[in-house]
N, C-alpha and C positions, 0 to 999 in steps of 0.2 A: 430535510432532517429535523428542523425545528417543528414544522407542522406535524411530522410523524410522532414526536414525543408529546406534543400538545394534545393531539387526538387520543393517544394512548392514555394520557392522564385522565381524560374525561370520559372514555369509554367504559360503560358498566361491565362489559365482558372481558376486559383486560384484568388479569390477576396479578401480574408481576412485571416489573421492569428492572433490567440490570444494565449498567453502563460503566465505561471507563472514562475518566476525565483527565486530560493532560494539560493542555492550555485552553482555558475557557474564556479568558477575557474579563474585563471589569464589569461589564453588563451582560449577563448570560440569560437569554430566554430559555435555554435548555435546562439550566439549574432551576429556574423558576418553575418550569413544567414539571420537573421531577419532585419538587417540594409540593406542588399542587396534587400530583398523583398520590403522594403519601397522605395528604389530607383528605383525599377521596377514598381512602382505605385500601390502597393497593400496597402490595409488597414491593419496596423499592431498595435495591442495593446498589451503591455507588462506589467504585474504586477511584479515589483521588490520589494522584501522583503528587506528593509534596516536594519532590526533588526536580520538578521541571525547571530548568535553569531560567532565572529572571522573573518566574512566576510563582516562586515559593510563598511569598506573603499573601499574594492574591488567592492561591489555592487553599491556604490554611483557612482564610476567611470564608471561602465557599464551603469548605469541610465543615466548619463550626455551624454555618447556617443550615446546611443539610441535616446535621445532627440535631439541632434545635427543632427542626421540622419532623423529626422521628425517623428520618432515613437511616437505613443501616449503611454506615460509612466504614470502609476498610482502606488500608494504606499499602496493600501489596506485600511483597516478600522481602525479608531482610536481605540487603546486598544487591537487589536487582531493581532497576527502574522500569516501571510498566509504561511502555510506549505504544503498545498495541491499542487500535481504535475499534471499539466494539460497543454495540448496544443490541439488547434482546428484549422482546416484548412476548409475553405468554398470554394467549388469548383463548377464551372458551368458545368453540365454534361447534354447533350441531352434536353437542355432547362429548366432543373431543378437545384436547389441548393443542393449539397450533402455535409454533414459535416463529415469529418474525424477527429477522436479524438484519442489522446493518453493520457492515464492516467498511472501513475506509483507509485511505492513504494519509489523510489530514486530520487536524484537530477538530473537535466540536466547538469551534469558536467562530461566532457570527462576524467578528471583525476581520480576522484573517481570511476567512472564506471569500471575501470580496477582492483580495489581492493575491491569493494563492491559487495555483492550479492543482486540483486534487481529484481523485476518483473515489467513488463509493458505491457499494452494492447493497441493495435491498433484496432480500430473498427469504423464502419460506422453505428452502431446501432442508429436509429433515436431518440430513447428516451434518450439515454445516451448523444448524441450530443445536444439534446435540453436542457437537464439538465445542461450540461457544459456551454452552451451559457447563460442560466439563471443565473448561478453562477458568470460567469464573469460580467453579467450586474449588479448584486448585488454588486460585489466587486468594480466595476467602478463608482458606484453611480447612475446607471441608473434605478435601481429598488430595491425593498426590498422584496426579495423572501425568503419564509420560507419552502415550500413544494416542494419536487422533486419526479420525477417519478421513477428513478432507483438508484440515488445516495443517500447515507447517508452522510449528512454533519454535521460537527461540526462548528457552525457559532455563537459563543458567546451566548447571551441570546436566540437566535432563533434556536440554535443547538438542535438536537435530538439524536445524535450518541450514548450517554451513554444509553438513553432509548432504543434505537433500539438494541443495543447489549444485554442488559438485557432482553428485550422481546424474543429474539432468545434463550437465555439461558433458559428462563422459558418455552419456547416451547419444548425444549428437556426434561425438567422435566416432562411435561405432557405426551410426548411420552413415557418416561420410566415408568410412572405410569400406562399407559394404555396398552402399547405393550412391555415394557421392552427392547427397543432398542435405548435408548438416548445415544448420543455420541457427544463430542465436541473436536475439535483440534484447537490449536491456535499457531501461530508462530509469535512472536513479540520481540521488543527490550526491553520493560519494562512494568511490571505490578505492578501498584501502586494504581489505583483508588480504593477507598474503597467500593463504591457500586457495582462495577464489581466483586471485590473479594467476597463479601458476597453472590452475586448471584451464583457464582461458587461453594461456600461452600454449599449453599442450593441444587444446582444440584447434588453435591456429597453425601450429605445426603439422597437424593432421589435415589441414585444408578446410576446416569448417569456417564458413563465413560468419563474422561477428560485427555487429554494429551496436555501439554503445553511445548512449547520450548521457553524460554525467555533468550535472550542472555545476558541481563544486570540485573538490579535490579528487584527482585520479592519479593513483600511483602506478597504474599500468602505462606502458609506453607502446603505442601502436607503430606499425610500419617498420619494425626492426627486422632486416632480412633473416630468414629462417627461424624467426621466433614469433613475430606477430604481424606477418605480412598481410594477413586477411582480416585484420582488426582495424575498424575505424572508430575514432572517438570524437564526439562533437560535444559543445557546451552551449546551452541556449539561455540567454539572459535577455529579457524583454520587459514589457509593461507589467505582467504578472510574474510571481516568483514561481518557477517550475518546482513542484513539490511532490508530484506523484511517483510512485514506484511501479514499474512494469517489467515483468520478466517473461520473455517469450522464448519458447523452444519449439521449433518446427515439428521434430519427432515424425518425420514422414508425413502422412496424412492425419495423424493424431495430434494436431497442434495443441500445445499447452500454454495458457496464459494465467500467470499468477500476478496478483495485485497485493499491496500490503504496506505496512508501516516501516519496513526495515531497509536501510542501506547496507551494502556489503562492507561493513567495518567491524573490527573486533569488539568495540563497545556495543554494537547493536546485537551481534551474534553471541557474545559471552556474558555480558553484563546487564542485559535489558530482557523484558518479556516483549517479544515482537510476534507478529503473525503475518503469514502470507496466505492467501486464500485463492482457490481456483475460480475462473469464470467458466461455468459449465455449460451455459447456453450458447449453442453455435452461432446464432445470429449476433448476440452480443460480444462473443470472442472476436467474430469477424470485423465487427464495427471498431473494437478497441485496437485491433492490428492495423487495419487499413485506414481508418479515419482519425486515429489519434497517434499511434506509435509511428506509422510510416510517414505521415504528414509532418510530424515534428522531425523525423530523420532527414526529411527533404528540405528543410528550411534553408532558404538562401538570403534571408533578410537580417536575422538576429542571432544566427548560429555561428560558431567558430570551431575550426578543426584543430585538434590536437596533433602535433607532430612528434616525431620520435625523440627530438631534442628537448621536449618540454614546452616548446613555445606554441602559442595559438595564433591561428590566421583567420581572418574574417572570410566567410564563404560568400562568394558572389554568384549571381546567376550567370548562365552562359549567355554569350552575345545574342542579343535579340529576344531574350526571354525576360518576362516580368519577374521580379523577386517574389518569393513565397514566404510570407510571414505567418508561420504556423499558428500564432495566437490570434491574429486577425482572421485567419480562415476558420478557426474554431468559433469564433464570435459570429462570423457571417453564416455559419452553417449550423448553429446551435439548434437542437430540436429536430434536426433532419439528417443526422449522420447516417452514412451508408445508404442514402437514397440515390437513385440514378443521377439526380441533378448535382450531387456532391462529387461525382467521380470525373 
C-alpha cells in the first residue's frame, strides 16, 4: 500500500488521489507520499478522522501538515466517525480515465500493519471505483448519496448495512428451507448488535450452519437447544492481533464474500461511516474462503470455543493429530495460497 501511494505521487499520468485516514501512526510514509503528490501538482483530498480514540492529537498534527502542503483536508460528517478504509487513484490511460481503488479491513498504519492481521483489495473494477468516488463526494459535502452499486455502506441515517446483512442471513434461511444447504461464516472483532444476533438465531432455528470467529466481545450464545444448536463461536488470540472482517454466505453455488471495516455493533452500524465490499474474482474468493477463513476456523492451537454459559474452552487437536496454528500456517504459506501444496 505504501508503494502504491508513493508510485502514484510520482506518476505523471496520475491526476488525483483521495484517501481516508483513521489511525496513521507517528511516522507515516503514506502521509509523506500524499504531501509529495500535492507538491507534484496532483489533486489530493484526504479525510482525516479526528475522533480516532487515543489518536486525536496525532491526527490533528497530520491534518495540519497536510493542509500546509496544500492538500484538501476534510473531517467527515457531523455526528459520524469515519471508520471506512479507502484510497482511490485516478490515472489517465490511453485517453481515458481509470480509477484504481484500495479498500481494506485495517488502518493505513505502517506500525500496526506489522502486528495486525488484515485484508485489503486492490481493484480497477469500474463499479467499485464509482462507488468509492460517490462516497468520497458524500463525505466531502459534494453530494448526498444513499444508494451504491457494489458497496454496502453504513452511513448514519442513510446507512443500510444492518438491513443488508440481515437480508443475506434470511436468504440462507430460505436456501436451507428449500435445498438444505444454508451456511454462513463470519470472522469479526465483535458481535453485539441485537438485530443481527436475532437473525442468526432464526437462521439456526431453521437449521442453517453458522460458524463465527469473534475475537472480542460476543453477545450471541451458541449451543442453546432449539435456539442456536447449529452455531459455533470461536475466538483466536495469538502472536498477531486478528483484525480482519470477513462475511461469507454460501448462497447455493453463488457464494458471496464481503470484506470491510465494520463489526456487527450498534456504534459501527449507526454512528460510523463503514464499508463492506465484495470479492468478485472467483479465484480470490475461493482463496479467502479456503485458505484464510476455513483455516482460521480449524485452528487447534490458539483458538478457544465459546459455550452457551459464556465460558471459553481451549480447543485441542484430536489424539494423534498435530495442532494447527492458523497464524503460523499463514506465514508458512504466504504468497502461495490456494496452490495444491497448501491443501
